[in-house]
Every structure is written in C-alpha cells, then in structure tokens.
C-alpha positions in Angstrom: -4.1 175.5 123.6 -4.2 177.2 120.3 -2.1 175.8 117.4 0.5 178.7 117.4 1.2 178.3 121.2 1.4 174.5 120.9 4.0 174.8 118.1 6.0 177.2 120.2 6.0 174.8 123.1 7.0 171.9 120.9 9.8 173.9 119.2 11.2 174.9 122.6 11.0 171.3 123.8 12.8 170.0 120.8 15.5 172.6 121.0 15.9 172.0 124.7 16.3 168.3 124.0 19.1 169.1 121.6 20.6 171.2 124.3 21.3 168.4 126.7 25.1 168.9 126.2 24.7 172.3 124.8 23.0 175.6 125.6 20.0 177.0 123.8 20.9 180.3 122.3 18.8 183.0 120.8 15.3 182.2 119.8 13.5 183.6 116.9 9.8 184.0 116.7 7.3 181.2 117.0 8.1 178.4 114.6 11.4 180.2 113.7 15.0 179.1 113.8 16.7 178.1 117.1 20.4 178.0 117.9 22.3 175.4 119.9 25.7 176.6 121.2 28.6 174.2 122.0 31.3 176.0 124.0 35.1 175.6 123.3 35.4 173.6 126.5 32.5 171.3 125.5 34.1 170.7 122.0 37.5 169.9 123.6 35.9 167.5 126.1 33.9 165.7 123.4 36.9 165.4 121.0 39.1 164.2 123.8 36.8 161.2 124.3 38.2 159.8 121.0 41.8 159.8 122.1 44.5 158.5 122.3 44.9 157.4 118.7 47.8 155.6 117.1 49.2 155.0 113.6 52.4 153.4 112.3 54.6 155.0 109.6 56.8 152.8 107.4 56.8 150.0 109.9 59.5 151.9 111.9 57.8 154.8 113.7 54.6 154.8 115.8 52.6 158.0 116.1 50.4 158.6 119.1 48.0 161.6 119.2 46.5 162.6 122.5 45.3 165.5 124.6 43.4 167.6 122.0 42.6 171.3 122.8 40.1 173.0 120.6 40.4 176.8 120.1 37.7 178.8 118.3 38.6 180.8 115.2 35.5 182.9 114.6 37.3 185.2 112.0 37.7 182.2 109.7 34.6 180.1 110.8 37.1 177.4 111.8 38.7 175.8 114.8 42.3 175.2 115.7 43.2 171.9 117.4 46.4 171.4 119.3 47.5 167.9 120.0 50.3 166.1 121.8 52.1 163.9 119.3 54.6 161.3 120.4 56.9 159.5 118.0 58.3 156.1 119.0 61.0 154.4 117.0 60.1 150.8 116.8 63.7 149.5 116.7 65.2 151.5 119.6 62.1 152.2 121.6 63.1 155.9 121.9 60.2 158.3 122.4 60.0 161.9 121.1 57.3 164.2 122.3 56.0 166.9 119.9 53.1 169.3 119.6 51.0 169.5 116.4 48.7 172.3 115.5 45.8 171.8 113.1 43.2 174.0 111.5 39.7 172.7 110.6 36.3 173.6 109.5 33.3 171.9 111.1 30.2 170.5 109.4 27.1 168.6 110.5 27.0 165.1 109.1 23.4 163.8 108.9 24.5 160.2 108.4 26.3 160.0 111.7 24.2 162.7 113.5 27.4 164.5 114.5 29.4 167.7 114.1 32.7 166.6 112.5 36.0 168.0 111.6 36.3 168.9 108.0 39.1 170.1 105.7 41.7 169.4 108.3 45.1 171.0 107.6 48.3 170.6 109.7 49.6 174.2 110.4 52.6 173.5 112.6 54.7 170.9 114.2 56.4 171.9 117.5 59.8 170.2 117.6 62.0 170.3 120.7 64.4 167.4 121.4 63.7 165.5 118.2 66.5 164.8 115.7 66.1 167.0 112.7 65.8 164.1 110.2 63.1 162.5 112.3 61.2 165.7 112.6 61.4 166.2 108.9 60.1 162.7 108.3 57.3 163.2 110.9 56.2 166.4 109.1 56.5 165.0 105.6 54.8 161.6 106.2 53.0 162.2 109.5 51.1 165.4 108.5 49.0 163.7 105.8 48.4 160.7 108.1 47.2 163.0 110.9 45.0 165.0 108.5 43.4 161.8 107.1 43.0 160.4 110.7 41.2 163.5 111.9 39.1 164.2 108.8 35.5 163.5 109.7 36.3 162.9 113.4 33.2 163.7 115.5 33.5 166.5 118.0 29.9 166.2 119.1 27.3 163.5 118.4 23.6 164.1 119.0 21.6 161.3 120.4 18.6 159.9 118.5 16.4 161.2 121.3 17.7 164.7 120.9 17.2 164.7 117.1 13.8 163.0 117.4 12.8 165.8 119.9 13.8 168.5 117.5 12.1 166.7 114.5 9.0 166.4 116.6 9.1 170.1 117.2 9.4 170.6 113.4 13.1 171.5 113.5 16.2 170.2 111.7 19.9 171.0 111.9 21.0 173.5 109.3 24.1 175.8 109.5 27.2 175.8 111.7 29.0 179.0 112.6 32.0 179.5 114.9 31.6 182.5 117.2 33.5 183.8 120.2 30.8 182.1 122.4 31.3 178.7 120.7 30.0 176.6 117.8 26.5 177.6 116.9 24.2 175.1 115.2 21.1 176.6 113.8 17.9 174.6 113.8 15.4 175.6 111.2 11.8 174.6 110.6 11.4 171.5 108.5 9.7 172.5 105.2 6.4 170.8 104.9 5.3 169.5 101.5 
C-alpha cells in the first residue's frame, strides 16, 4: 500500500473512532480536515447525564436543576439550554417549579478532552406560581449561581481511545461550529515538526 493511501485509511479510521457517539461529516482530500457532527439530540442526552444538580442559596433556598434541553443557535454559533429549576424553601418545605433559559458558546477543552459550555448567560426565568419576591431573589441570586455551575460543564467527552485513534491518524481537534445539523468539530492534520 502506498504512503498516500495508507495515510487516507489511517485518517478515516481515526475520524471513525471519534465518531463512536457522533457521525463523520464531510471529508476533505487525503490528509485533510475531517468533521465530526454531534446532533442536538446527542448534545441533550450527554448533558442530561450530569443532572440533576443542586445548590443552596443563603442557607434558606435550595435550587435543583434538571431536564436540560439543548437547542442549536447556528446564527450566533451558540446553543440555548432550557432547564427545569425547582426552588425549595428550607424552612417551610414549599416547592416552586420554574423554567430557566440559558445561552452558551461551546469550546473544546483539551485538558478534559471534552466539548464544554462556555460564556454561559441566563436569558430568561419562566415564573408561574412563584411569589414575586421569591422569583426576584431567584433571578438576582440564582442566575449567577446557575451560570457558574454550568460554566465548563461537559456536553460531550471523548474517550482516550477515540482521541488516540485520531492522533494515530495524524488528526487533532480544532474548531467548533454550531450548524443546523448539529455541533461540528473539525479535526485537522497535526503539524509535523
């Protein structure tokens, strides 16, 4: 097998290894970039594995976040994340269900080998049967807590085997782009020195 053909086979094998939980998108020429696509449903499923999550505010209110739903925002290269948020008053035990909407970029974190939420911003708080004072407190104090809690939260983690396969094929993760099809991670050839 000639060197060019061997490299093409290795590149495809490495990209396929990365595609265990994702689909391999468009392929460039031999030794060129490859794209791994993670669908909206896959991103939602992966993020949901890290929930429910709880935090306490002022020793009087417990926040519980659950049931994330990821929505692609290709126009801004970001994602929206809707979550169920439940407030529980510690003293009375009363529970108040809410919905919270976030906006976030995504980035590849080489240290954790994961695609993570980045620059998380609370956009809205859906209030129904919650006393106005409690809703205002939840928004004022809870929004920063939720943003800090979700900043850097993995939505997809690659296995060492997947990354080793890509590295063996001479590829490394590079850019992320949100498209109507899903999150596209471009794998580019490793520069040889």
